[in-house]
C-alpha positions in Angstrom: -77.9 -44.6 -28.2 -79.5 -46.5 -25.4 -76.3 -48.4 -24.7 -74.4 -45.2 -24.4 -76.8 -43.6 -22.0 -76.9 -46.7 -19.9 -73.1 -46.6 -19.7 -73.2 -43.0 -18.2 -72.5 -44.1 -14.6 -69.4 -46.1 -15.7 -68.2 -43.2 -17.9 -68.6 -40.9 -14.9 -66.3 -43.0 -12.8 -63.6 -43.0 -15.4 -64.0 -39.3 -16.4 -63.4 -38.2 -12.8 -60.0 -39.1 -11.2 -60.2 -42.1 -9.0 -57.0 -42.1 -6.9 -59.0 -41.4 -3.7 -56.0 -40.8 -1.5 -53.3 -38.1 -1.2 -49.8 -38.6 -2.5 -48.1 -37.3 0.7 -44.6 -35.8 1.3 -41.3 -37.5 0.7 -40.0 -39.7 3.6 -37.4 -38.0 5.8 -34.5 -39.3 7.7 -36.4 -38.7 10.9 -38.8 -41.6 10.0 -36.0 -44.2 10.0 -36.0 -44.8 13.8 -39.1 -46.9 13.4 -39.3 -47.9 9.7 -43.0 -48.5 10.0 -45.7 -45.8 10.0 -49.5 -45.7 9.7 -51.6 -43.1 7.9 -55.3 -42.5 8.8 -56.7 -40.2 6.1 -59.8 -38.8 4.5 -60.1 -37.8 0.9 -62.8 -35.6 -0.6 -63.1 -34.8 -4.3 -65.6 -32.9 -6.5 -65.6 -33.3 -10.3 -67.6 -32.3 -13.3 -68.8 -34.9 -15.8 -66.9 -34.3 -19.0 -69.9 -34.3 -21.3 -71.4 -31.9 -23.8 -73.0 -28.9 -22.0 -76.8 -29.2 -22.1 -76.8 -32.8 -23.3 -78.8 -35.6 -21.6 -75.5 -37.1 -20.5 -74.4 -33.8 -19.0 -77.7 -33.2 -17.3 -77.7 -36.8 -15.9 -74.3 -36.6 -14.3 -73.4 -33.0 -13.5 -71.3 -32.8 -10.3 -69.7 -36.0 -9.0 -68.6 -36.2 -5.4 -66.1 -38.8 -4.1 -65.2 -39.2 -0.4 -63.1 -41.9 1.1 -61.7 -42.6 4.5 -58.6 -44.8 4.2 -55.8 -46.6 6.1 -52.2 -46.7 4.7 -49.4 -48.8 6.1 -45.9 -47.6 5.2 -42.5 -49.4 5.4 -39.4 -47.3 4.9 -36.9 -49.7 3.4 -34.3 -47.0 2.7 -33.6 -43.5 4.2 -35.3 -41.9 1.3 -37.8 -44.5 0.0 -40.9 -46.2 1.3 -43.5 -48.7 0.1 -47.2 -48.5 1.2 -50.3 -50.6 1.2 -53.6 -48.7 1.1 -57.1 -49.8 2.1 -60.2 -47.7 2.2 -64.0 -47.3 1.8 -65.3 -45.1 -1.0 -68.6 -43.3 -1.5 -69.5 -41.8 -4.9 -72.6 -39.6 -5.6 -73.8 -37.2 -8.2 -76.0 -34.1 -8.3 -77.9 -34.2 -11.7 -79.3 -31.1 -13.3 -82.6 -33.1 -13.7 -83.8 -34.9 -10.6 -85.5 -37.5 -12.7 -82.2 -38.6 -14.1 -80.6 -39.4 -10.7 -78.8 -42.7 -10.8 -80.2 -45.7 -9.1 -76.9 -47.3 -8.3 -74.7 -48.7 -5.5 -71.5 -46.6 -5.6 -70.2 -47.5 -2.2 -67.4 -50.1 -1.8 -63.9 -50.8 -0.7 -60.6 -50.1 -2.5 -57.0 -51.1 -2.1 -53.7 -50.0 -3.6 -49.9 -49.9 -3.4 -47.6 -46.9 -3.5 -43.8 -46.5 -4.0 -42.4 -43.1 -3.2 -38.9 -41.8 -2.6 -36.1 -39.3 -3.1 -34.1 -39.4 -6.3 -32.0 -36.2 -5.7 -31.4 -34.0 -2.7 -29.7 -30.7 -2.2 -29.5 -28.2 0.7 -32.4 -26.3 -0.7 -34.8 -28.8 -2.3 -35.3 -32.6 -2.7 -36.6 -34.1 -5.9 -38.7 -37.3 -5.7 -40.8 -39.7 -7.7 -43.9 -41.8 -6.9 -45.9 -44.6 -8.4 -49.4 -45.6 -7.2 -51.8 -48.3 -8.2 -55.4 -48.4 -6.9 -58.0 -51.1 -7.5 -61.5 -50.0 -6.7 -64.0 -52.8 -6.0 -67.0 -53.6 -8.0 -69.8 -51.1 -8.5 -73.4 -52.0 -9.5 -75.4 -49.7 -11.8 -79.1 -50.4 -11.9 -81.7 -48.1 -13.4 -83.7 -47.0 -16.4 -82.8 -44.7 -19.3 -85.9 -43.5 -21.2 -87.9 -46.8 -21.4 -84.9 -49.2 -21.2 -83.8 -51.0 -18.0 -80.1 -51.6 -17.4 -78.1 -53.6 -14.9 -74.3 -53.1 -15.3 -71.4 -54.1 -13.0 -68.1 -52.2 -13.2 -65.5 -54.9 -12.2 -62.5 -53.4 -10.6 -61.9 -49.8 -11.6 -58.1 -49.6 -12.0 -56.2 -46.4 -11.5 -52.4 -45.8 -12.1 -50.5 -42.7 -11.2 -46.8 -41.8 -11.9 -45.3 -38.5 -11.1 -42.5 -36.4 -9.8 -42.4 -33.9 -7.0 -40.2 -31.1 -5.5 -40.0 -30.7 -1.7 -38.5 -28.1 0.7 -37.7 -29.4 4.1 -37.9 -27.3 7.3 -37.4 -28.3 10.9 -41.1 -28.5 11.8 -42.8 -28.9 8.4 -42.2 -29.8 4.7 -43.7 -28.1 1.7 -44.1 -30.1 -1.6 -45.7 -30.0 -5.0 -45.6 -32.0 -8.1 -47.2 -33.3 -11.3 -48.5 -36.7 -12.3 -49.9 -38.8 -15.1 -53.0 -40.9 -14.6 -54.4 -43.8 -16.5 -57.7 -45.4 -15.5 -59.7 -48.3 -16.9 -62.6 -50.6 -15.9 -64.1 -53.9 -17.1 -67.8 -53.6 -17.4 -70.5 -56.3 -18.0 -74.3 -56.4 -17.8 -77.5 -55.9 -19.7 -79.2 -53.0 -21.3 -82.7 -54.2 -22.1 -82.1 -57.3 -24.1 -78.5 -56.3 -25.1 -75.6 -58.0 -23.3 -72.5 -55.8 -22.7 -68.9 -56.8 -22.0 -66.1 -54.3 -22.7 -63.3 -52.2 -21.2 -63.6 -48.5 -20.7 -60.2 -46.8 -20.9 -59.1 -43.2 -20.5 -55.4 -42.2 -21.1 -53.1 -39.2 -21.0 -54.6 -37.4 -18.0 -52.3 -34.9 -16.3 -52.7 -33.4 -12.9 -50.9 -31.7 -10.1 -50.8 -31.5 -6.3 -49.5 -29.1 -3.5 -49.2 -30.1 0.1 -47.7 -29.3 3.6 -46.6 -32.0 6.1 -46.4 -30.8 9.7 -44.1 -32.6 12.2 -46.2 -31.9 15.3 -44.6 -34.5 17.5 -41.7 -37.0 17.5 -44.2 -39.7 16.4 -47.0 -37.7 14.7 -47.3 -35.9 11.4 -50.3 -34.1 9.9 -50.5 -33.9 6.1 -52.7 -31.5 4.1 -52.8 -31.9 0.3 -54.7 -30.2 -2.6 -55.0 -32.0 -6.0 -56.2 -30.8 -9.3 -56.8 -32.4 -12.7 -59.6 -30.2 -13.9 -61.4 -31.1 -10.7 -60.6 -30.4 -7.0 -59.5 -32.9 -4.4 -58.6 -32.4 -0.7 -56.7 -34.9 1.4 -55.9 -34.8 5.1 -54.0 -37.5 6.9 -52.5 -38.2 10.3 -49.3 -40.3 10.4 -48.1 -42.2 13.4 -44.5 -43.4 13.3 -43.6 -46.6 15.3 -40.4 -45.2 16.8 -37.9 -47.4 18.6 -37.0 -46.2 22.1 -33.9 -44.1 22.1 -31.0 -45.1 24.3 -30.7 -43.2 27.5 -28.0 -40.6 27.5 -25.9 -39.5 30.5 -24.6 -35.9 30.7 -21.1 -35.8 32.2 -20.0 -32.5 33.8 -16.2 -32.1 34.3 -14.9 -29.3 36.4 -11.6 -27.9 35.1 -9.5 -25.2 36.9 -9.7 -21.9 35.0 -6.0 -21.4 34.8 -5.1 -25.0 34.0 -4.6 -26.0 30.4 -7.4 -28.3 29.1 -6.2 -31.6 27.8 -9.1 -33.6 26.3 -8.6 -37.1 24.8 -10.5 -37.7 21.7 -12.5 -40.9 21.2 -10.9 -44.0 20.0 -12.1 -45.2 16.6 -13.8 -48.5 16.9 -14.4 -51.0 14.1 -18.1 -50.3 14.0 -17.8 -46.5 13.6 -17.9 -43.5 11.3 -15.2 -40.8 11.0 -15.2 -37.7 8.8 -13.7 -34.2 8.5 -15.4 -31.0 7.5 -13.2 -28.1 6.4 -14.0 -24.4 6.7 -13.0 -21.1 5.0 -10.7 -18.7 6.9 -12.4 -17.1 9.9 -15.8 -18.7 9.2 -18.1 -21.4 10.5 -20.1 -21.7 7.3 -20.6 -25.2 6.0 -20.0 -25.6 2.3 -22.7 -27.4 0.2 -20.0 -29.7 -1.1 -19.8 -31.3 2.4 -23.4 -32.6 2.0 -22.5 -36.2 0.9 -20.5 -36.6 4.2 -23.5 -35.6 6.2 -25.8 -38.0 4.3 -23.4 -40.9 5.0 -23.3 -40.0 8.6 -27.1 -39.7 8.9 -27.4 -43.2 7.2 -24.9 -44.6 9.7 -26.8 -43.2 12.6 -30.1 -44.5 11.2 -28.6 -48.0 10.9 -27.0 -47.8 14.3 -29.6 -46.3 16.7 -27.2 -46.8 19.7 -24.5 -44.7 18.1 -23.4 -41.4 19.5 -21.6 -38.5 17.7 -18.5 -36.6 19.0 -17.7 -33.4 17.2 -14.5 -31.4 17.8 -13.7 -28.0 16.2 -10.2 -26.7 15.3 -8.6 -23.6 13.9 -5.3 -22.4 12.5 -3.0 -20.2 14.5 -3.9 -16.9 12.8 -5.6 -14.4 15.1 -5.9 -14.1 18.9 -5.9 -17.4 20.7 -9.2 -16.6 22.6 -10.9 -15.8 19.3 -9.7 -19.0 17.7 -11.1 -20.9 20.7 -14.5 -19.4 20.3 -14.4 -20.0 16.5 -13.6 -23.7 17.0 -16.6 -24.1 19.3 -18.8 -22.3 16.8 -17.6 -24.6 14.0 -18.4 -27.7 16.2 -21.9 -26.2 17.0 -22.5 -25.4 13.3 -22.0 -29.1 12.4 -24.2 -30.2 15.3 -27.0 -27.8 14.3 -26.7 -28.9 10.7 -27.3 -32.5 11.7 -30.2 -31.6 13.9 -31.9 -29.2 11.4 -31.5 -31.0 8.1 -31.4 -34.6 9.3 -33.5 -34.5 12.5 -30.7 -36.2 14.5 -31.6 -36.3 18.2 -29.3 -33.6 19.8 -29.0 -35.8 22.9 -26.8 -38.2 20.7 -24.3 -35.4 19.9 -21.4 -34.1 22.0 -19.3 -31.1 20.9 -16.0 -29.6 21.9 -13.7 -26.8 20.7 -9.9 -27.0 20.8 -9.0 -23.6 19.2 -5.5 -23.8 17.7 -4.1 -26.2 20.2 -4.3 -29.4 18.1 -2.9 -28.8 14.6 -2.6 -31.7 12.2 -0.4 -29.8 9.7 2.0 -26.9 9.6 0.6 -23.4 10.1 3.4 -22.0 7.9 1.7 -22.5 4.6 -1.8 -21.7 3.3 -2.4 -25.4 2.5 -1.4 -26.4 6.1 -3.6 -23.8 7.7 -6.5 -25.0 5.5 -6.1 -28.5 6.8 -6.1 -27.2 10.4 -9.4 -25.3 9.9 -11.6 -28.3 10.4 -14.2 -30.2 12.4 -13.6 -33.8 13.1 -16.7 -36.1 13.4 -16.6 -39.4 15.1 -19.6 -41.7 15.6 -19.2 -44.9 17.6 -21.7 -47.5 18.6 -22.1 -47.5 22.4 -21.2 -50.8 23.9 -24.1 -52.4 25.9 -23.9 -52.0 29.7 -23.3 -55.5 31.1 -23.0 -54.5 34.8 -25.8 -55.2 37.2 
């Protein structure tokens, strides 16, 4: 009995979740300009000791509060995946029902951890991701008296493992996400209770929880993340993320004056070896982008992420059905629809994109058949890596 009461502080650490940081949103393609980002965060959690109501153990522990400022360094090694290292300082306290049972313990120490997080499926509506997180909390010392027995116990490295899945909806200026996770925690303890020596491992398994968060893109280099967690307790996390962006190449806008009555002849860009080319097809009379085109945009976004000096040229085309002026407008709308899609869903800098519409003037197939007209209702995308300027 005395041994069990003396182990109450250790039991409290295990019975309350110990992850002490937020999970955060899935990485987005916009983060790839810099690869490296830093989170400065603060985590606050309030838990109830899972004892028997009215018991000495329950009265001794009652509410447990955990707060932890932390620093997280992230490296995005893939457009949808990142690995993080976490370091922080944790303070744990309790509010006993009986003041005489307040713990005489040192529950302030550092912790470190690792996190792997990324996207396993994406669609135009939602992204599905997964995450793994391991946290090692440093040693905690428990010194006090239970009834007439003195105890001195050290919890050596409280270990916490999380694995979960999440669903995320991406918008232009913020992301909303939620998910569930499984937690497993354990700690090695050693010390004395009176004349009794103790050395054992406390382990708790099969703990499920969930989280809900919003990540705001407040600046090209800054995000603010708010997250709520629950596993029978309540945790709040707020973090500011700074992205180490690479400087974007300067762009020059060229203005070409063309006589109104003169036919416009525009030469399309030459495909270079280090380049990307693709074609998006459209329904008749429409500038709507079909969801089946999504893989093409993902490949293009990856190419642009890997080649920050690359620029994109988008040209829209139509078949010959309908008035020529209307087809000219529709071709421009199709080119702009592709541009806006890249900017909205993949955060491509619009300064890297140039658009043009050619109406029905540049067919690639006959307009005499439905199949030929379908081939002509298109947007051609070309991304080339700009050659460096060697002039003085």
